[in-house]
Each structure stands twice: as C-alpha cells, then as structure tokens.
C-alpha positions as a Markdown table, in Angstrom:
| # | Residue | x | y | z |
|---|---|---|---|---|
| 1 | Unk | 111.2 | 8.9 | 231.6 |
| 2 | Unk | 112.6 | 5.4 | 231.1 |
| 3 | Unk | 113.7 | 3.8 | 234.3 |
| 4 | Unk | 117.0 | 2.7 | 233.0 |
| 5 | Unk | 117.8 | 6.4 | 232.0 |
| 6 | Unk | 116.6 | 7.5 | 235.7 |
| 7 | Unk | 118.9 | 4.9 | 237.1 |
| 8 | Unk | 122.1 | 6.1 | 234.9 |
| 9 | Unk | 121.1 | 9.7 | 235.9 |
| 10 | Unk | 120.9 | 8.8 | 239.5 |
| 11 | Unk | 124.4 | 7.0 | 239.3 |
| 12 | Unk | 125.9 | 10.0 | 237.6 |
| 13 | Unk | 124.5 | 12.4 | 240.3 |
| 14 | Unk | 126.0 | 10.4 | 243.2 |
| 15 | Unk | 129.4 | 10.0 | 241.4 |
| 16 | Unk | 129.7 | 13.7 | 240.9 |
| 17 | Unk | 128.5 | 14.4 | 244.4 |
| 18 | Unk | 131.2 | 12.0 | 245.7 |
| 19 | Unk | 133.9 | 13.4 | 243.5 |
| 20 | Unk | 133.3 | 17.0 | 244.7 |
| 21 | Unk | 132.4 | 16.1 | 248.1 |
| 22 | Unk | 135.0 | 18.4 | 249.8 |
| 23 | Unk | 133.8 | 21.3 | 247.8 |
| 24 | Unk | 130.0 | 21.0 | 248.3 |
| 25 | Unk | 129.7 | 23.2 | 251.4 |
| 26 | Unk | 131.5 | 26.1 | 249.5 |
| 27 | Unk | 129.2 | 25.5 | 246.4 |
| 28 | Unk | 126.0 | 25.4 | 248.6 |
| 29 | Unk | 127.3 | 28.6 | 250.5 |
| 30 | Unk | 127.8 | 30.4 | 247.0 |
| 31 | Unk | 124.5 | 29.2 | 245.6 |
| 32 | Unk | 122.2 | 29.9 | 248.5 |
| 33 | Unk | 124.2 | 32.8 | 250.0 |
| 34 | Unk | 124.6 | 31.2 | 253.4 |
| 35 | Unk | 128.2 | 31.8 | 254.9 |
| 36 | Unk | 127.2 | 29.3 | 257.7 |
| 37 | Unk | 127.8 | 26.3 | 255.3 |
| 38 | Unk | 131.5 | 27.3 | 255.2 |
| 39 | Unk | 131.8 | 28.7 | 258.8 |
| 40 | Unk | 130.5 | 25.4 | 260.0 |
| 41 | Unk | 132.4 | 23.3 | 257.5 |
| 42 | Unk | 132.7 | 20.0 | 259.5 |
| 43 | Unk | 129.1 | 20.0 | 260.3 |
| 44 | Unk | 127.9 | 21.0 | 256.8 |
| 45 | Unk | 129.9 | 17.9 | 255.5 |
| 46 | Unk | 128.1 | 15.7 | 257.9 |
| 47 | Unk | 124.8 | 17.1 | 257.1 |
| 48 | Unk | 125.6 | 16.7 | 253.4 |
| 49 | Unk | 126.6 | 12.8 | 253.9 |
| 50 | Unk | 123.3 | 12.3 | 255.7 |
| 51 | Unk | 121.4 | 14.3 | 252.9 |
| 52 | Unk | 123.1 | 12.0 | 250.3 |
| 53 | Unk | 122.4 | 8.8 | 252.2 |
| 54 | Unk | 118.8 | 9.7 | 252.4 |
| 55 | Unk | 118.7 | 10.5 | 248.6 |
| 56 | Unk | 120.1 | 7.1 | 248.0 |
| 57 | Unk | 117.1 | 5.5 | 249.6 |
| 58 | Unk | 114.8 | 6.5 | 246.9 |
| 59 | Unk | 114.3 | 10.4 | 246.4 |
| 60 | Unk | 117.0 | 10.6 | 243.6 |
| 61 | Unk | 115.4 | 7.9 | 241.4 |
| 62 | Unk | 112.0 | 9.2 | 242.3 |
| 63 | Unk | 113.1 | 12.6 | 241.0 |
| 64 | Unk | 114.5 | 11.5 | 237.7 |
| 65 | Unk | 111.6 | 8.8 | 237.0 |
| 66 | Unk | 108.5 | 10.3 | 238.5 |
| 67 | Unk | 109.1 | 14.1 | 239.1 |
| 68 | Unk | 111.2 | 14.9 | 235.8 |
| 69 | Unk | 109.5 | 12.2 | 233.7 |
| 70 | Unk | 106.1 | 12.4 | 235.0 |
| 71 | Unk | 105.4 | 8.8 | 234.4 |
| 72 | Unk | 104.0 | 8.0 | 238.0 |
| 73 | Unk | 100.3 | 7.3 | 238.3 |
| 74 | Unk | 99.4 | 10.8 | 239.7 |
| 75 | Unk | 96.0 | 10.7 | 241.5 |
| 76 | Unk | 93.2 | 13.0 | 240.3 |
| 77 | Unk | 92.9 | 14.7 | 243.7 |
| 78 | Unk | 95.0 | 15.1 | 246.8 |
| 79 | Unk | 93.6 | 16.4 | 250.1 |
| 80 | Unk | 95.4 | 17.9 | 253.1 |
| 81 | Unk | 97.9 | 20.6 | 253.7 |
| 82 | Unk | 101.4 | 20.8 | 255.2 |
| 83 | Unk | 101.8 | 20.7 | 258.9 |
| 84 | Unk | 105.7 | 21.3 | 258.8 |
| 85 | Unk | 106.3 | 18.0 | 260.3 |
| 86 | Unk | 109.6 | 17.5 | 258.4 |
| 87 | Unk | 108.8 | 13.8 | 257.3 |
| 88 | Unk | 108.7 | 14.6 | 253.7 |
| 89 | Unk | 112.2 | 16.2 | 253.8 |
| 90 | Unk | 113.8 | 12.7 | 253.6 |
| 91 | Unk | 112.6 | 11.8 | 257.0 |
| 92 | Unk | 114.1 | 15.1 | 258.6 |
| 93 | Unk | 117.5 | 14.3 | 256.9 |
| 94 | Unk | 117.6 | 17.1 | 254.3 |
| 95 | Unk | 120.5 | 19.3 | 254.9 |
| 96 | Unk | 118.3 | 22.5 | 254.4 |
| 97 | Unk | 115.7 | 21.6 | 256.9 |
| 98 | Unk | 115.5 | 23.9 | 259.9 |
| 99 | Unk | 113.8 | 23.3 | 263.2 |
| 100 | Unk | 111.4 | 26.1 | 264.3 |
| 101 | Unk | 109.2 | 25.8 | 267.3 |
| 102 | Unk | 106.7 | 23.2 | 268.6 |
| 103 | Unk | 108.5 | 20.3 | 266.8 |
| 104 | Unk | 107.9 | 21.9 | 263.4 |
| 105 | Unk | 110.3 | 22.4 | 260.6 |
| 106 | Unk | 110.9 | 24.8 | 257.7 |
| 107 | Unk | 112.8 | 24.8 | 254.4 |
| 108 | Unk | 116.0 | 26.9 | 254.6 |
| 109 | Unk | 116.0 | 27.4 | 250.9 |
| 110 | Unk | 112.2 | 27.6 | 250.3 |
| 111 | Unk | 112.4 | 31.0 | 248.5 |
| 112 | Unk | 115.3 | 29.9 | 246.4 |
| 113 | Unk | 114.3 | 29.8 | 242.8 |
| 114 | Unk | 116.7 | 26.8 | 242.5 |
| 115 | Unk | 114.3 | 24.8 | 244.9 |
| 116 | Unk | 111.9 | 24.2 | 241.8 |
| 117 | Unk | 114.4 | 21.8 | 240.6 |
| 118 | Unk | 114.1 | 19.6 | 243.5 |
| 119 | Unk | 111.7 | 16.9 | 244.6 |
| 120 | Unk | 110.4 | 19.5 | 247.3 |
| 121 | Unk | 107.7 | 21.1 | 245.2 |
| 122 | Unk | 106.2 | 17.7 | 244.0 |
| 123 | Unk | 105.2 | 16.3 | 247.4 |
| 124 | Unk | 103.0 | 14.4 | 247.4 |
| 125 | Unk | 103.0 | 13.1 | 244.0 |
| 126 | Unk | 101.2 | 10.0 | 244.7 |
| 127 | Unk | 100.1 | 7.6 | 247.6 |
| 128 | Unk | 103.5 | 6.0 | 247.7 |
| 129 | Unk | 105.0 | 9.4 | 248.7 |
| 130 | Unk | 102.5 | 9.8 | 251.6 |
| 131 | Unk | 103.1 | 6.3 | 252.8 |
| 132 | Unk | 106.9 | 6.3 | 252.4 |
| 133 | Unk | 107.2 | 9.3 | 254.6 |
| 134 | Unk | 104.1 | 8.6 | 256.9 |
| 135 | Unk | 102.7 | 12.0 | 256.2 |
| 136 | Unk | 100.2 | 12.9 | 258.9 |
| 137 | Unk | 98.2 | 15.4 | 257.0 |
| 138 | Unk | 98.1 | 14.6 | 253.2 |
| 139 | Unk | 95.8 | 12.0 | 251.7 |
| 140 | Unk | 94.5 | 10.7 | 248.4 |
| 141 | Unk | 90.9 | 11.6 | 247.6 |
| 142 | Unk | 89.5 | 8.5 | 245.8 |
| 143 | Unk | 87.7 | 9.9 | 242.7 |
| 144 | Unk | 84.9 | 7.6 | 241.6 |
| 145 | Unk | 83.3 | 7.7 | 238.2 |
| 146 | Unk | 80.0 | 9.3 | 237.9 |
| 147 | Unk | 77.1 | 6.9 | 237.3 |
| 148 | Unk | 75.5 | 7.2 | 234.1 |
| 149 | Unk | 72.3 | 9.1 | 234.2 |
| 150 | Unk | 69.1 | 7.4 | 233.4 |
| 151 | Unk | 67.9 | 8.4 | 230.0 |
| 152 | Unk | 64.2 | 9.3 | 230.2 |
| 153 | Unk | 61.6 | 8.8 | 227.4 |
| 154 | Unk | 62.2 | 11.0 | 224.4 |
| 155 | Unk | 59.4 | 13.4 | 223.7 |
C-alpha cells in the first residue's frame, strides 16, 4: 500500500478515535465482552490514551503500510519464539496487555476473532520490528543463496 494512503488512513483512524474517545470504553466492553472497561471507566480512558500515544509512535502507520499492504521487506526466515515479555505490545503500553507471573504478560484479547485485524499477529514482520521493541527472543535467520554446484564431465 502506498505510504501516502497509509498516512491518510492513520490520520483518519486517530481523528475517529479522538472524536469518539469518551465512548471507547463502552465500545471496548461491548466488542470484547469485558464489563471491567466500563466499571473502571477512568482507568480505561487512561489506558486508551496511553495506547493511542504508543500507536502514534509507529504501529498505526506500520499496520497500514506494512501489515495491510505487505510492502515491507519480509525476511525469508525468522527464528525464536515468544517469551511473553510484553515488549512487542507497544513497549507494554497496549491497553489489552495483562501481567501474569514472573514479569511475563499475556494478551487480554488473544482469543478474540477481531485480534487478527491488528498488528499483533504479524510480529515480528521484519528486523525493524525486532529492533524497535528490543525483542529478546526473535531473530532474523540470514538465508544465503546456495553456491552453484560444480558440473562434472558429461558421459
């Protein structure tokens, strides 16, 4: 997807989020069936604001240009596995991120079918993702082209 279109979509997203900001906890409660978003309304608003600020630092434009458009240089192979550090969740600022034990985190909407429309399922898309969030467990596997085989004498 063209970077200009991605920028316009990002601007439109933030405009809509700001326009409906007071209603977002109610919307989140309805979409994800979690009454806590309403019962803890002031805290939910703070979490949404923090989430939006983190999105403005790159994840929104990344979604529209790289994830949705798939124009990024996707490496041939990625290694590693998730250690639940929370870094990739906008440096632990995602409003859905929930702490569990031992300094690990889990996604509060992991099993939602709507999650597939987010950046979450695409991490890591490229080396930039790994570097940006200082991921301790994923890495790019350098795939080198195979050397041409020697051709022996014909019989």
